[in-house]
N, C-alpha and C positions, 0 to 999 in steps of 0.2 A: 747485465752489469757484471763486470769482471773485477772481483774483489782482490785479485792477485796482481793486477796491473799497477806498476809503479815506475818511478824514475830512479836511477842510481846516482850517486854522487859524481861518478865519472861522466855520466850523460849531462848532468847540470854543468859541470866545470868545462867539459871538452866539446860539447855540442851546443847547448843553449846559450851559454855566456859568450863564446866566440861569435856565434851568429848574431846575437843581440848587439854586442860591441861593434861588430863589423857593419851593421846597419846604421847605427847612431853613434852618439858620443860615448867613447869608452870611459867607464867609471872605474879606473884602476884601483882606487882606494877601496872598492868593494871586494877585490880579489881575496885579501887575507880573511875577511869575514866569511866569504863564500867557502873558502878552503877549510875554515874552522868547523864547518858542519860535519857531524858524524854520519857515516853511511846509514845507520839505522834511523836516524832522525830524518834524513832525506827520503828514505823509503817510506816511513810512516806518514810524513807530511804529504808526499805525493799520492800515496794510496788514498788518504782521506780526501784530498783535493779531487782526485779522479772520480771517486765515488760521488762527491757533490756534483761534479761536472756531468756525470751520467744521469743524476737525478734532475739536473736542469733540463735535459732533453725530455725526460719522461713526463715532467709536469709543467714544462714551459714557463718557468719562473724567472725569466730574464729581467723582468721589471720589478722594482721594489713595491710591495703591497703590505699594508698593515696586517699583522697576524699570520703572514705566510713566510715560511723559511725561504730566504732568497739563496738558492743554491749557487748561483754565480758568485755572489758576495762571499759565501762560506768557502767556496773553492779557492778564491783568491786569498782569503784570510788564512786558510790552512797552509798554503805555501809561504805566506809572509811570516810564519812562525820561524822559518829558517833564517839564520844570520846572513845579512847582505841581500836578502830577497824582499823587494817591495812589490807594489802592484804591477809595475812595468815588467819586471822579470817573471812574476807569476803569470802575467798575461801571455808572455812569450811561450811558456810551458803549456798553458791551457789552450792557447789558440792552435798549437800544433796537435794537441791531444783531442780537442773537441771544437773544431772550427765552426760548427753549427750553433754554438752558444757563446764563443769568446773571440773577440778581436784582439790583435796585438796593440799595445799602447805606444805607438810611434809618436814622436814629437809632431810630425806632419799631420797625423790623424787628429791629435788633440787640437792643433791649430785650426783645422778645418771644422771641427764639430763642437768645440767648447768655447763659449763666448767670453768667459772670464779669463783671468791670468792662467797661463799654462802651469800645471803642477802634476805631481805624480802620486796623488793620494787615492785612496780607495773610492772616495766620493766622486772624484773626477773620472776615475776609470769606469765606475758604474754608469755615470752620465754618458760618457763617450761610447761605451759598449752598448748601452740602451739605444743610442742614436744609430749605431751600426746595425743592430737588430731591426729597428724600424725601417731603415733604408733597404735592408735585405728583403724584409717582408713585402715592402712596396714594390721592389723590382720583381720579385717572384709573382706577386699578384698581377702586375702589369704585363708580365710575359705569359700569363695564363697558367703558370706553374703552381699557383697556390703557395701556401707556407712551406711546402716541402720541395719547392723548386730548386734551381741551381745555385742561387746566391746564398752565401752564409755571411755572418758578421765579419769573419776573417777575410772573406773575399772583398767585402766593401772596404775594409781597412787597407788591404793591399792595393786596391784600385785608387783610393785616395792618396796613399803614399806615392804610388807611381806617378800620378798626375802632378802632385805637389813637387816631387823631385825633378820631374821633367821641366816644370815651370821655373823652378829655382835655377836650373842649368840653362835656361833659355833654349830648350830643345824644341824649336819651332817645327821641325820635321816630325818628330815624335808626337807632339801635340796635335798636328794636323792629321796624323794617322788615327789618333784617338777620337778627335772631334770632327774630322772631315775638313775639307777646305773651307 
């Protein structure tokens, strides 16, 4: 566990946000809120989130259980303390930092894995992320890799996003490459 690991305000504003807005719908109304965060607040929130993320690996608390601290939930909540940061942006940060515990909350991933109305709440993120964890564990078990195999929740989310995007664009050639003829 690296207690010194953190994200800077510059990384949030100039790496994470442009990447997130480039993938999905830009939420330009959030920019002033994001810019209003102080450097120290971003550093502290990210250090706390990254420590919870590291703990999620150590004790495998990806699923909510009574009486057990849900480190995935706490990591998301730590970043959501920042102005303009909700579960989707927090998941962008954490899926880059700790892909073995966090999926990115893409619209397409929510549509694939969440049966109720799409939303961007912590509850919905935890449900979607839990499904990505379960799918990754299933794929790793099916390939003989066990729970430490090659698939992560972030990989599952990327695969779902890719197929959903290809399907929406009617990319028959690409889909045939993925699924065979």
